[in-house]
C-alpha positions in Angstrom: 83.2 -34.2 -17.3 86.5 -33.0 -15.7 87.2 -33.2 -12.1 86.8 -29.4 -11.6 83.4 -29.4 -13.3 82.3 -32.3 -11.1 83.4 -30.5 -8.0 81.5 -27.4 -9.0 78.3 -29.3 -9.7 78.6 -31.0 -6.3 79.1 -27.7 -4.5 76.1 -26.2 -6.3 73.8 -29.1 -5.6 74.8 -30.0 -2.1 76.1 -26.7 -0.8 74.7 -23.6 -2.5 71.1 -24.8 -3.1 70.5 -26.0 0.4 71.9 -22.8 1.9 69.7 -20.7 -0.4 66.7 -22.8 0.6 67.3 -22.4 4.3 67.8 -18.6 3.9 64.6 -18.2 1.9 62.7 -20.4 4.3 63.9 -18.3 7.3 62.9 -15.1 5.6 59.5 -16.5 4.7 58.8 -17.7 8.3 60.0 -14.4 9.7 57.8 -12.4 7.4 54.7 -14.5 8.3 55.3 -14.5 12.1 56.3 -10.8 12.2 53.7 -8.6 14.0 51.7 -6.4 11.7 52.5 -2.7 12.1 50.2 0.3 12.0 49.9 1.8 8.5 48.6 5.3 8.4 49.4 7.3 5.2 49.0 10.7 6.9 50.9 9.6 10.0 53.9 7.5 8.9 55.6 8.2 12.3 53.3 5.5 13.8 54.5 2.8 11.4 56.9 1.3 14.0 54.1 0.4 16.4 52.6 -3.1 16.3 48.8 -3.2 15.8 48.3 -5.5 18.8 49.9 -3.0 21.2 47.0 -0.6 21.0 43.3 -1.1 22.0 40.7 -1.4 19.2 39.0 1.9 20.1 42.3 3.7 20.0 43.0 2.2 16.5 39.5 3.2 15.4 40.1 6.8 16.4 43.5 6.9 14.7 42.0 5.6 11.5 39.3 8.3 11.5 41.9 11.0 12.1 44.1 9.6 9.4 41.4 9.8 6.8 40.3 13.2 7.8 43.8 14.6 8.2 44.8 13.3 4.7 41.8 15.2 3.2 42.5 18.4 5.2 46.2 18.4 4.2 45.2 18.6 0.6 42.4 21.1 1.1 44.5 23.6 3.1 47.9 22.7 1.6 47.1 22.6 -2.1 46.4 26.4 -2.4 46.9 26.5 -6.2 44.6 23.5 -6.8 47.1 21.5 -8.9 46.4 18.3 -7.0 49.7 18.2 -5.0 51.4 20.0 -2.2 54.7 21.6 -3.3 56.8 24.8 -3.1 54.3 26.6 -5.4 51.6 26.5 -2.7 51.2 29.2 -0.1 51.6 28.0 3.5 48.8 29.0 5.8 48.3 28.8 9.6 45.6 26.1 9.3 47.8 23.8 7.3 50.7 24.2 9.7 48.4 23.3 12.6 47.2 20.2 10.8 50.7 19.2 10.0 51.9 19.6 13.6 49.0 17.5 14.9 49.7 14.7 12.5 53.5 14.7 12.7 54.1 15.6 16.3 51.2 15.7 18.8 49.5 12.5 17.9 52.6 10.3 17.7 53.8 11.8 21.0 50.5 11.1 22.7 50.6 7.5 21.5 54.2 7.1 22.6 53.2 8.4 26.1 50.4 5.9 26.4 52.6 3.0 25.3 55.1 4.0 28.1 52.3 3.9 30.6 51.3 0.5 29.2 54.9 -0.8 29.4 55.2 0.1 33.1 53.0 -2.8 34.1 55.1 -6.0 34.1 52.0 -8.2 34.5 49.2 -8.2 32.0 49.7 -4.6 30.8 46.3 -3.4 32.1 47.7 -0.6 34.3 47.1 2.1 31.7 43.6 0.8 31.0 42.3 0.5 34.5 44.3 2.7 36.9 43.2 6.3 37.3 45.9 8.9 36.9 46.6 10.8 40.1 44.6 14.0 40.6 42.3 13.0 37.7 39.4 10.8 37.1 40.7 9.1 33.9 43.0 6.2 33.1 45.9 6.5 30.7 43.8 4.9 27.9 41.0 7.4 28.6 43.4 10.3 28.5 44.7 9.2 25.1 41.1 8.8 23.8 40.2 12.3 25.0 43.1 13.7 23.0 42.1 11.8 19.9 38.5 12.9 20.3 39.5 16.5 20.6 41.5 16.3 17.4 38.8 14.4 15.7 36.2 17.0 16.6 38.5 19.8 15.4 39.0 18.0 12.0 35.2 17.6 11.7 34.8 21.4 12.2 37.5 22.1 9.5 35.9 19.8 7.0 32.5 21.3 7.7 33.8 24.9 7.3 35.5 23.9 4.0 32.2 22.4 2.7 30.2 25.6 3.4 33.0 27.8 2.0 33.1 25.9 -1.3 29.3 25.7 -1.4 29.1 29.5 -1.1 31.4 29.8 -4.2 28.9 27.7 -6.2 26.0 29.8 -5.0 27.7 33.0 -5.9 28.7 31.7 -9.4 25.1 30.6 -10.0 23.7 34.0 -9.0 26.1 35.8 -11.2 25.3 33.6 -14.3 21.5 34.0 -13.7 21.9 37.8 -13.5 23.7 37.9 -16.8 21.3 35.5 -18.6 18.2 37.3 -17.2 19.4 40.7 -18.7 21.1 39.8 -22.0 22.2 42.4 -24.7 19.6 42.2 -27.5 21.3 44.0 -30.4 24.9 42.9 -30.0 26.8 39.8 -29.1 27.4 39.1 -25.4 30.6 40.8 -24.1 33.6 38.7 -23.3 34.3 37.4 -19.8 37.0 40.0 -19.4 34.3 42.7 -19.6 32.0 41.0 -17.1 31.7 43.1 -13.9 31.6 46.5 -15.6 28.0 47.8 -15.1 28.4 50.2 -18.1 29.3 47.6 -20.7 25.9 46.6 -21.9 24.4 50.1 -21.6 27.1 51.7 -23.7 27.0 49.0 -26.3 23.3 49.3 -26.8 23.4 53.1 -27.0 26.1 53.0 -29.7 24.3 50.5 -31.8 20.7 51.9 -31.7 19.2 51.2 -35.2 16.5 53.9 -34.8 19.0 56.8 -34.4 19.2 58.9 -37.7 22.6 59.9 -39.1 23.3 63.6 -40.1 23.3 62.7 -43.8 19.8 61.3 -43.6 18.6 64.3 -41.7 19.9 66.6 -44.5 18.2 64.5 -47.2 14.9 64.6 -45.4 15.1 68.5 -45.1 15.7 69.0 -48.8 12.8 66.7 -49.7 10.5 68.7 -47.5 
C-alpha cells in the first residue's frame, strides 16, 4: 500500500464516515422531533400549520370539510365524467364557489384565528376564552361558526347531487319499462338512434302487415271467381 492510498483510507475511515454519520443522525433527529403538519388533500394551503396549534374540534371540522370538498370538486368540476378535472371540463359557478372556499376563505379564517391565538403571550388561551368586542363569541367560536356554515353548505350540495343523479336513474328506468311494455311484435326492435320517435313502431308495423293482400294476388283471385 502506497503512502497516498494509506492517507486516502485514513481520511475515509476517520473523516468522511464520521461526518456522514453525524449528518444523517442530525437529519433523523430533526425529522422525529419536527412538529406534525396539517395534511388536507383538498386544502394544501394549510400544510404549513402544525397540528398542535389548532384545537381538536377545529381539526375535526376541517377534516370533514376536506373530505366533502374533495368529493364536490370532482362532482362539479369533472363535467365530462372522465375522472379528472382539466381544460376539457366546463367551468360552472358552483365549482368556482367551492374552489374559492377551499383555496381562499378557509385558509384565511384559520390564519386570522392563529393571529388571535398568538396575541396572548401567556398560555395562548385568549382566543379560546375572551369574547370578541360587540359580540358574544370568542375567536375560536367565530372560527367554528365559519367552518360550520361551510360544512352545512357542502352537505346541501352533496344532498342535491344525490337527488339529481337519482332522478336520472328513475327516468332511465321509466323509459326502459315503457319500451319493453310495448314491444314491436313483427319486426326487430329499432335501434337506439330511433328511440324517441313516436311514429317509429307504428309505421314499421303498418308496412310489414302480413295480412295485407298485394295487387297481384287480388287480380288472381278475381280471375278464379
